[in-house]
Residue frames relative to the residue before (quaternion, step in Angstrom):
aa qw qx qy qz dx dy dz
M 1.0000 0.0000 0.0000 0.0000 0.00 0.00 0.00
A 0.2206 -0.7860 0.5668 0.1109 3.57 -0.65 1.12
C 0.4818 -0.6542 0.4988 0.3016 3.57 -1.13 0.70
E 0.3763 -0.7303 0.5304 0.2089 3.60 -1.15 0.65
G 0.3096 0.7476 -0.5531 0.1982 3.57 -1.09 0.61
I 0.6785 -0.4751 0.3610 0.4285 3.53 -1.13 -0.62
A 0.7899 0.2603 -0.1388 0.5376 3.57 0.59 -1.15
R 0.2921 -0.7503 0.5678 0.1710 3.56 -0.96 0.90
I 0.1992 0.7748 -0.5704 0.1863 3.56 -0.63 1.16
C 0.4271 -0.7024 0.5078 0.2575 3.58 -1.02 0.76
Y 0.3758 -0.7252 0.5334 0.2198 3.57 -0.86 0.97
P 0.3553 -0.6669 0.5939 0.2761 3.61 -1.04 0.63
P 0.6887 -0.5103 0.2991 0.4193 3.65 -1.13 0.48
Y 0.7198 0.4685 -0.2747 0.4324 3.60 0.90 -0.83
L 0.7087 0.4167 -0.2751 0.4985 3.63 1.27 -0.02
C 0.4403 0.7224 -0.4518 0.2830 3.58 1.23 -0.20
P 0.3867 -0.7485 0.4817 0.2411 3.68 -0.58 1.03
S 0.6571 0.5083 -0.3101 0.4623 3.58 1.21 -0.39
K 0.5243 -0.6738 0.3740 0.3623 3.56 1.35 0.22
W 0.7547 0.2057 -0.2065 0.5878 3.60 1.24 0.19
H 0.4860 -0.6648 0.4786 0.3046 3.58 -1.18 0.40
C 0.2541 -0.8112 0.5093 0.1342 3.56 -0.36 1.22
G 0.4397 -0.7140 0.4526 0.3035 3.59 1.22 -0.33
R 0.6361 0.5198 -0.3366 0.4603 3.59 1.27 0.06
V 0.6169 -0.5471 0.4061 0.3940 3.53 -1.26 -0.17
A 0.2371 -0.7453 0.6048 0.1502 3.55 -1.22 0.58
R 0.2370 -0.7648 0.5834 0.1362 3.54 -1.10 0.68
L 0.0552 -0.8332 0.5480 -0.0490 3.56 -0.52 1.22
S 0.5895 -0.4986 0.4710 0.4266 3.48 -1.37 0.07
S 0.6801 -0.5219 0.3194 0.4037 3.56 -1.19 0.48
A 0.6572 0.5125 -0.3221 0.4491 3.63 0.97 -0.83
K 0.6855 0.4658 -0.2825 0.4830 3.56 0.88 -0.96
A 0.6303 0.5398 -0.3442 0.4392 3.57 1.03 -0.75
A 0.6381 0.5295 -0.3298 0.4513 3.56 0.99 -0.82
T 0.6450 0.5114 -0.3125 0.4741 3.57 1.02 -0.85
A 0.6693 0.5062 -0.3015 0.4526 3.57 0.91 -0.94
V 0.6358 0.5221 -0.3286 0.4639 3.58 1.02 -0.81
R 0.6469 0.5308 -0.3198 0.4444 3.55 0.98 -0.90
I 0.6858 0.4621 -0.2823 0.4863 3.59 0.95 -0.91
R 0.6294 0.5491 -0.3376 0.4339 3.56 1.07 -0.80
S 0.7084 0.4629 -0.2572 0.4666 3.54 1.06 -0.78
M 0.5017 0.6537 -0.4254 0.3741 3.56 1.28 -0.15
P 0.5527 -0.5325 0.4947 0.4078 3.55 -1.22 0.26
Q 0.6417 -0.5657 0.3467 0.3847 3.57 -1.09 0.66
K 0.6395 0.5404 -0.3297 0.4361 3.60 1.00 -0.78
K 0.6697 0.4905 -0.2998 0.4700 3.57 1.00 -0.84
A 0.6320 0.5240 -0.3300 0.4659 3.56 1.04 -0.76
F 0.6223 0.5433 -0.3373 0.4514 3.56 1.04 -0.75
R 0.6172 0.5364 -0.3395 0.4648 3.57 1.06 -0.75
K 0.6245 0.5524 -0.3354 0.4385 3.55 1.04 -0.81
T 0.7093 0.4237 -0.2562 0.5018 3.58 0.84 -0.96
G 0.6024 0.5597 -0.3602 0.4406 3.60 1.10 -0.62
G 0.6144 0.5443 -0.3427 0.4570 3.55 1.09 -0.67
F 0.6332 0.5226 -0.3280 0.4673 3.58 1.06 -0.73
L 0.6477 0.5108 -0.3174 0.4678 3.58 0.99 -0.84
L 0.6363 0.5224 -0.3215 0.4678 3.56 1.01 -0.81
F 0.6225 0.5375 -0.3268 0.4656 3.57 1.06 -0.80
M 0.6715 0.4989 -0.2976 0.4601 3.59 0.93 -0.90
V 0.6302 0.5262 -0.3328 0.4639 3.59 1.03 -0.79
K 0.6528 0.5056 -0.3089 0.4720 3.57 0.97 -0.89
K 0.6351 0.5365 -0.3241 0.4514 3.58 1.03 -0.80
I 0.6626 0.4993 -0.3015 0.4698 3.56 0.95 -0.89
L 0.6644 0.4978 -0.3056 0.4663 3.59 0.92 -0.89
S 0.6297 0.5284 -0.3299 0.4641 3.58 1.04 -0.74
T 0.6506 0.5110 -0.3116 0.4674 3.58 0.99 -0.82
L 0.6545 0.5055 -0.3097 0.4693 3.56 0.97 -0.86
A 0.6357 0.5275 -0.3277 0.4585 3.58 1.03 -0.79
R 0.6509 0.5048 -0.3195 0.4684 3.57 1.00 -0.79
L 0.6447 0.5106 -0.3235 0.4680 3.57 0.99 -0.80
G 0.6439 0.5223 -0.3178 0.4600 3.58 1.00 -0.82
L 0.6501 0.5099 -0.3109 0.4697 3.56 1.00 -0.86
A 0.6449 0.5138 -0.3235 0.4642 3.59 0.98 -0.81
L 0.6485 0.5148 -0.3193 0.4610 3.59 1.00 -0.80
V 0.6425 0.5100 -0.3212 0.4732 3.59 0.98 -0.81
Q 0.6413 0.5206 -0.3240 0.4612 3.59 1.01 -0.77
L 0.6412 0.5116 -0.3219 0.4727 3.59 1.03 -0.76
M 0.6357 0.5174 -0.3280 0.4698 3.58 1.02 -0.79
L 0.6413 0.5251 -0.3188 0.4598 3.57 0.99 -0.85
L 0.6450 0.5176 -0.3178 0.4638 3.57 0.97 -0.84
A 0.6559 0.5066 -0.3083 0.4671 3.59 0.95 -0.88
I 0.6542 0.5106 -0.3179 0.4584 3.59 0.94 -0.85
I 0.6401 0.5145 -0.3282 0.4668 3.59 1.01 -0.77
L 0.6728 0.4955 -0.2995 0.4606 3.59 0.93 -0.88
Y 0.7278 0.4392 -0.2438 0.4668 3.58 0.87 -0.96
R 0.4360 0.6769 -0.4699 0.3619 3.56 1.24 0.10
V 0.8058 0.2292 -0.1026 0.5363 3.58 1.11 -0.66
M 0.7481 0.3876 -0.2247 0.4895 3.61 1.07 -0.57
P 0.5698 -0.5848 0.4398 0.3742 3.62 -1.12 0.57
V 0.4813 -0.6632 0.4956 0.2880 3.55 -1.16 0.64
P 0.3209 -0.7855 0.4933 0.1915 3.64 -0.52 1.10
G 0.7964 -0.1294 0.1124 0.5799 3.59 1.11 -0.58
T 0.2497 -0.7552 0.5888 0.1435 3.55 -1.30 0.31
P 0.6646 -0.4965 0.3592 0.4274 3.62 -1.20 0.31
L 0.6386 0.5275 -0.3389 0.4462 3.62 1.00 -0.71
M 0.6122 0.5375 -0.3513 0.4614 3.59 1.03 -0.68
V 0.6487 0.5062 -0.3086 0.4772 3.57 1.00 -0.87
Q 0.6446 0.5235 -0.3211 0.4553 3.58 0.97 -0.83
R 0.6640 0.5014 -0.3102 0.4599 3.59 0.90 -0.89
K 0.6402 0.5225 -0.3209 0.4628 3.57 1.04 -0.78
M 0.6652 0.4941 -0.2997 0.4728 3.59 0.98 -0.81
E 0.6204 0.5458 -0.3458 0.4445 3.60 1.06 -0.67
H 0.7546 0.3214 -0.1828 0.5421 3.59 1.15 -0.59
S 0.2428 0.7932 -0.5261 0.1874 3.58 1.16 0.55
G 0.7466 0.3606 -0.2908 0.4775 3.54 -1.02 0.84
S 0.6837 0.4061 -0.2814 0.5371 3.59 1.28 -0.11
D 0.5805 -0.5840 0.4351 0.3642 3.57 -1.31 0.03
F 0.2330 0.8007 -0.5115 0.2072 3.57 1.24 0.56
Q 0.0616 -0.8013 0.5951 -0.0015 3.57 -0.91 0.97
I 0.4108 -0.6737 0.5578 0.2574 3.54 -1.13 0.72
Q 0.1590 -0.7820 0.5979 0.0750 3.58 -0.84 1.03
K 0.1977 0.7596 -0.5970 0.1660 3.55 -0.69 1.11
N 0.0435 -0.7863 0.6161 -0.0154 3.53 -1.13 0.69
W 0.2768 -0.7924 0.5183 0.1638 3.57 -0.09 1.29
T 0.0317 -0.8065 0.5886 -0.0468 3.55 -0.72 1.16
P 0.4053 -0.6970 0.5265 0.2697 3.64 -0.62 1.03
I 0.5782 -0.6378 0.3786 0.3401 3.55 -0.96 0.84
E 0.5924 0.5674 -0.3725 0.4340 3.60 1.14 -0.52
E 0.7106 0.4231 -0.2434 0.5067 3.59 1.20 -0.55
M 0.5644 0.6209 -0.3722 0.3967 3.57 1.28 0.14
G 0.4525 -0.6810 0.4598 0.3466 3.58 1.23 -0.29
K 0.6080 -0.5930 0.3976 0.3473 3.57 -1.27 0.30
N 0.6014 0.6321 -0.3715 0.3173 3.57 0.98 -0.76
L 0.7102 0.4709 -0.2813 0.4412 3.59 0.71 -1.03
P 0.6753 0.4614 -0.3241 0.4755 3.68 0.80 -0.80
H 0.6461 0.5383 -0.3229 0.4342 3.57 0.98 -0.85
F 0.6988 0.4489 -0.2756 0.4839 3.59 0.86 -0.91
A 0.6077 0.5557 -0.3625 0.4364 3.61 1.07 -0.65
V 0.6739 0.4698 -0.2907 0.4906 3.58 0.91 -0.89
T 0.6285 0.5447 -0.3331 0.4443 3.60 0.97 -0.82
S 0.7387 0.4361 -0.2280 0.4606 3.56 0.89 -0.96
E 0.8083 0.3495 -0.1500 0.4495 3.55 0.73 -1.09
D 0.8304 -0.0352 0.1035 0.5463 3.60 0.94 -0.78
P 0.1375 -0.8434 0.5133 0.0788 3.62 0.34 1.18
K 0.7076 0.4237 -0.2579 0.5033 3.61 1.17 -0.49
F 0.2147 0.8391 -0.4816 0.1334 3.56 1.27 0.35
F 0.7447 0.4140 -0.2256 0.4724 3.58 0.87 -0.91
K 0.6856 0.5009 -0.2773 0.4496 3.62 1.26 -0.13
H 0.7258 0.4056 -0.2547 0.4937 3.61 1.12 -0.41
W 0.4519 -0.6725 0.5221 0.2663 3.55 -1.37 0.15
G 0.8157 -0.2419 0.0951 0.5168 3.55 0.90 0.94
F 0.7933 0.2008 -0.0908 0.5676 3.59 1.14 -0.58
D 0.2248 -0.7457 0.6127 0.1340 3.55 -0.98 0.90
F 0.2160 -0.8381 0.4876 0.1148 3.57 0.12 1.31
E 0.5870 0.5650 -0.3778 0.4399 3.60 1.11 -0.50
Q 0.6765 0.4727 -0.2848 0.4876 3.58 0.94 -0.88
I 0.6125 0.5413 -0.3476 0.4593 3.59 1.06 -0.70
Q 0.6500 0.5133 -0.3095 0.4671 3.57 0.98 -0.85
H 0.6512 0.5043 -0.3154 0.4714 3.60 0.96 -0.84
A 0.6555 0.5174 -0.3149 0.4511 3.58 0.97 -0.87
V 0.6530 0.5021 -0.3117 0.4737 3.59 0.95 -0.86
S 0.6505 0.5168 -0.3179 0.4568 3.59 0.96 -0.83
D 0.6605 0.5012 -0.3071 0.4671 3.59 0.93 -0.87
N 0.6686 0.5038 -0.3055 0.4537 3.57 0.93 -0.87
M 0.6632 0.4963 -0.3101 0.4665 3.59 1.00 -0.76
D 0.6671 0.4869 -0.2980 0.4787 3.58 1.14 -0.58
G 0.5447 -0.6536 0.3781 0.3648 3.58 1.29 0.07
R 0.4377 0.6844 -0.4757 0.3374 3.58 1.20 0.33
R 0.7187 -0.4236 0.3179 0.4505 3.54 -1.33 0.11
L 0.5213 -0.6492 0.4566 0.3134 3.55 -0.95 0.95
R 0.0418 -0.7943 0.6060 -0.0033 3.54 -0.91 0.92
G 0.4068 -0.7117 0.5191 0.2419 3.53 -1.10 0.66
A 0.1684 -0.7786 0.5959 0.1019 3.54 -1.26 0.40
S 0.3341 0.7674 -0.4858 0.2519 3.56 1.21 0.50
T 0.3678 -0.7080 0.5627 0.2164 3.53 -1.03 0.86
I 0.6752 -0.4510 0.3695 0.4519 3.57 -1.30 0.08
S 0.6169 0.5471 -0.3449 0.4485 3.59 1.04 -0.71
Q 0.6701 0.4883 -0.2951 0.4747 3.59 0.92 -0.87
Q 0.6574 0.5038 -0.3116 0.4657 3.57 0.95 -0.84
T 0.6281 0.5282 -0.3325 0.4646 3.58 1.05 -0.74
A 0.6499 0.5105 -0.3132 0.4679 3.58 0.93 -0.89
K 0.6715 0.4950 -0.2999 0.4628 3.59 0.91 -0.90
N 0.7031 0.4688 -0.2781 0.4567 3.60 0.79 -0.98
L 0.6784 0.5173 -0.2885 0.4347 3.57 1.04 -0.78
L 0.8486 0.2288 -0.0527 0.4741 3.58 0.82 -1.00
L 0.7981 0.3099 -0.1235 0.5018 3.60 1.09 -0.60
L 0.4998 -0.6145 0.5132 0.3304 3.53 -1.31 0.32
P 0.4954 -0.6828 0.4471 0.2974 3.62 -1.04 0.69
V 0.3012 0.7316 -0.5517 0.2640 3.58 0.51 1.19
R 0.4224 -0.7057 0.5111 0.2499 3.55 -1.07 0.73
S 0.3570 0.6962 -0.5634 0.2655 3.57 -0.57 1.18
F 0.5883 -0.5821 0.4291 0.3618 3.54 -1.23 0.50
V 0.5962 0.5632 -0.3620 0.4431 3.58 1.12 -0.63
R 0.6768 0.4863 -0.3009 0.4635 3.57 0.90 -0.92
K 0.6455 0.5144 -0.3273 0.4600 3.59 1.00 -0.78
G 0.6396 0.5218 -0.3295 0.4583 3.57 1.05 -0.71
L 0.6639 0.4841 -0.2955 0.4875 3.57 0.96 -0.87
E 0.6192 0.5449 -0.3346 0.4557 3.57 1.06 -0.74
A 0.6540 0.5091 -0.3157 0.4620 3.58 0.97 -0.84
I 0.6470 0.5114 -0.3196 0.4667 3.60 0.98 -0.84
A 0.6716 0.4947 -0.2956 0.4657 3.59 0.91 -0.94
T 0.6277 0.5399 -0.3372 0.4480 3.58 1.03 -0.75
M 0.6629 0.5003 -0.3104 0.4624 3.59 0.91 -0.86
M 0.6535 0.5028 -0.3162 0.4692 3.58 0.97 -0.83
M 0.6521 0.5257 -0.3082 0.4510 3.56 1.00 -0.84
E 0.6618 0.5044 -0.3043 0.4637 3.56 0.97 -0.84
L 0.6660 0.5009 -0.2994 0.4647 3.58 1.11 -0.66
L 0.7806 0.3794 -0.1705 0.4665 3.57 0.95 -0.91
W 0.7330 0.3419 -0.2108 0.5489 3.60 1.17 -0.48
N 0.3763 -0.6570 0.5772 0.3060 3.54 -1.34 0.14
K 0.7091 -0.4677 0.3101 0.4269 3.57 -1.29 0.22
K 0.5981 0.5725 -0.3582 0.4314 3.56 1.05 -0.70
R 0.6920 0.4755 -0.2825 0.4639 3.59 0.87 -0.96
I 0.6268 0.5328 -0.3446 0.4521 3.59 0.96 -0.78
L 0.6909 0.4674 -0.2836 0.4730 3.58 0.88 -0.94
E 0.6238 0.5481 -0.3372 0.4436 3.58 1.03 -0.74
V 0.6763 0.4712 -0.2908 0.4859 3.59 0.90 -0.92
Y 0.6182 0.5582 -0.3385 0.4377 3.58 0.97 -0.85
L 0.7227 0.4512 -0.2512 0.4594 3.58 0.81 -1.01
N 0.6969 0.4751 -0.2746 0.4617 3.59 1.19 -0.40
I 0.7668 0.3532 -0.2054 0.4950 3.62 1.12 -0.45
I 0.5099 0.6576 -0.4330 0.3464 3.60 1.19 -0.21
E 0.4973 -0.6547 0.4832 0.3009 3.56 -1.09 0.76
T 0.0735 -0.8286 0.5548 -0.0145 3.57 -0.71 1.13
G 0.7960 -0.0077 -0.0042 0.6052 3.58 1.25 0.15
D 0.6883 -0.4523 0.3489 0.4471 3.56 -1.29 -0.05
G 0.8292 0.0046 -0.0542 0.5563 3.56 -0.16 1.28
I 0.6113 0.5271 -0.3440 0.4797 3.59 1.29 0.16
F 0.0118 -0.8041 0.5929 -0.0423 3.55 -0.82 1.03
G 0.7888 0.2853 -0.2410 0.4883 3.53 -0.89 1.00
M 0.5606 -0.6360 0.4288 0.3121 3.53 -1.15 0.71
G 0.5967 0.5692 -0.3703 0.4276 3.59 1.10 -0.58
A 0.6827 0.4642 -0.2776 0.4914 3.58 0.92 -0.91
A 0.6454 0.5298 -0.3257 0.4436 3.60 1.01 -0.78
A 0.6419 0.5231 -0.3270 0.4554 3.59 0.96 -0.82
Q 0.6669 0.4867 -0.3023 0.4765 3.57 0.97 -0.83
F 0.6902 0.4961 -0.2923 0.4383 3.59 0.90 -0.90
Y 0.7787 0.3749 -0.1930 0.4645 3.59 0.77 -1.01
F 0.8296 0.2127 -0.0773 0.5105 3.59 0.92 -0.84
K 0.3937 -0.7630 0.4460 0.2529 3.60 1.32 0.14
K 0.6513 0.4544 -0.3346 0.5073 3.56 0.97 0.88
P 0.5844 -0.5732 0.4193 0.3926 3.62 -1.15 0.40
A 0.6863 -0.5251 0.3187 0.3896 3.55 -1.21 0.51
N 0.6962 0.4790 -0.2950 0.4459 3.61 0.98 -0.73
K 0.6575 0.5073 -0.3140 0.4602 3.60 1.26 -0.01
V 0.5006 0.6470 -0.4466 0.3624 3.60 1.21 -0.09
S 0.4869 -0.6686 0.4820 0.2892 3.57 -1.08 0.74
K 0.6972 -0.4443 0.3453 0.4440 3.56 -1.31 0.09
V 0.6631 0.5057 -0.3053 0.4597 3.57 0.93 -0.89
Q 0.6677 0.4923 -0.3031 0.4689 3.58 0.94 -0.87
A 0.6432 0.5155 -0.3191 0.4677 3.59 0.99 -0.82
A 0.6483 0.5094 -0.3175 0.4684 3.59 0.97 -0.84
S 0.6417 0.5157 -0.3243 0.4660 3.61 1.02 -0.72
M 0.6475 0.5232 -0.3212 0.4516 3.59 0.99 -0.81
I 0.6822 0.4574 -0.2863 0.4934 3.58 1.03 -0.73
A 0.6298 0.5770 -0.3338 0.3988 3.59 1.02 -0.78
V 0.6966 0.4783 -0.2842 0.4530 3.62 1.07 -0.64
L 0.4326 0.7611 -0.4289 0.2227 3.62 1.21 -0.26
P 0.5863 0.5672 -0.4145 0.4034 3.68 0.93 -0.50
N 0.7957 -0.0247 0.0272 0.6045 3.61 1.10 -0.63
P 0.0546 -0.8615 0.5043 0.0221 3.61 0.44 1.19
I 0.5985 0.5460 -0.3788 0.4475 3.61 1.20 -0.25
R 0.6832 0.4715 -0.2819 0.4811 3.59 1.08 -0.67
W 0.7939 0.2683 -0.1172 0.5329 3.60 0.94 -0.90
R 0.2159 -0.7657 0.5944 0.1172 3.55 -1.21 0.57
P 0.4481 -0.7091 0.4683 0.2777 3.61 -0.88 0.84
D 0.6664 0.4950 -0.3131 0.4613 3.61 1.14 -0.50
K 0.7508 0.2035 -0.1531 0.6094 3.58 1.30 -0.25
P 0.0376 -0.8708 0.4898 0.0225 3.58 0.64 1.11
A 0.3941 -0.6866 0.5638 0.2353 3.53 -1.06 0.88
A 0.7261 -0.4398 0.2936 0.4394 3.56 -1.30 0.23
I 0.6658 0.5059 -0.3155 0.4486 3.59 0.92 -0.85
I 0.6399 0.5094 -0.3224 0.4765 3.59 1.11 -0.66
L 0.6172 0.5386 -0.3452 0.4580 3.61 1.05 -0.69
V 0.6448 0.5094 -0.3160 0.4743 3.58 1.02 -0.81
K 0.6823 0.4764 -0.2929 0.4708 3.57 0.86 -0.91
R 0.6245 0.5394 -0.3395 0.4515 3.59 1.04 -0.73
S 0.6494 0.5072 -0.3164 0.4699 3.58 0.94 -0.82
K 0.6360 0.5253 -0.3225 0.4642 3.56 1.03 -0.78
L 0.6611 0.5064 -0.3070 0.4607 3.58 0.96 -0.84
L 0.6393 0.5290 -0.3270 0.4522 3.57 0.98 -0.80
Y 0.6659 0.4798 -0.2974 0.4877 3.56 1.13 -0.63
L 0.7183 0.4674 -0.2607 0.4445 3.59 0.82 -1.00
R 0.4968 0.6877 -0.4158 0.3277 3.59 1.17 -0.45
Q 0.6433 0.5548 -0.3285 0.4129 3.58 1.03 -0.74
F 0.6700 0.5020 -0.2984 0.4584 3.60 1.19 -0.42
V 0.6397 0.4425 -0.3296 0.5351 3.59 1.29 0.06
P 0.3506 -0.7873 0.4585 0.2167 3.62 -0.13 1.25
V 0.4209 -0.7208 0.4972 0.2368 3.55 -0.79 1.03
E 0.5445 0.6332 -0.3963 0.3816 3.60 1.20 -0.42
Q 0.5409 0.6256 -0.4009 0.3942 3.61 1.20 -0.37
F 0.6580 0.4736 -0.2973 0.5044 3.54 1.17 -0.60
Y 0.0955 -0.8824 0.4592 0.0358 3.54 0.76 1.20
W 0.6385 0.5654 -0.3488 0.3885 3.60 1.04 -0.61
F 0.6238 0.5254 -0.3470 0.4630 3.60 1.25 -0.22
G 0.4260 -0.6830 0.4845 0.3425 3.59 1.20 -0.34
K 0.6831 -0.4789 0.3503 0.4258 3.55 -1.28 -0.20
């Protein structure tokens, strides 16, 4: 099939509009024909530069589009962080994911937003003891723990995490729990914004209210009601330690029926709690 037009000229392979070289003649307008003749008469190396420039243009266009999308995503995260600085969090990406995983069933998300002042001292204290003992001293990142984690991973030891409560809050609030460098980068940006715009009290309050605590259960308030039939500020030290101990895998383990590994971790938390000063939780008073 020959192309129709005015000037008759054979397309080289790198200019064929049909993406392949048909070996026939093409008919172009006079302006396009002049350009095609000029490129056709070029040495092959020079013609390659011409098409290479087009590829470079397309790469720049794609990178520019990705940069704009990234900027828009960061702006959306900033807007969400500003809003959630004062208002309760209605839902998170993980809640949506869990709901979609159980689509077609009567599965329901259980959550009960509880202000941190009404949560009692036990749950916040054990959460900081277990997940981030330096929570009140860093600005979102525990670089010492990150260094230890990188060293252990390079030595071939078991992979260990080094995420702070601030990082976990940013991830749970705005992102899906998928392992990728893109997600870690967005998590780091969100963590820095959160540390700048929120105080430690708010970060811990949101963390304790949106973290997954069971199959379809989110937040310590809902977990206390589900497992122990009492509000969060009424759970005992042992019960609070059990609720925090199951957090690595709250769907597999239950705080009201602790497995042997949870009993060991609970005992460890009850001991280590004394090394995390309760005075840091200034909003509870003395």
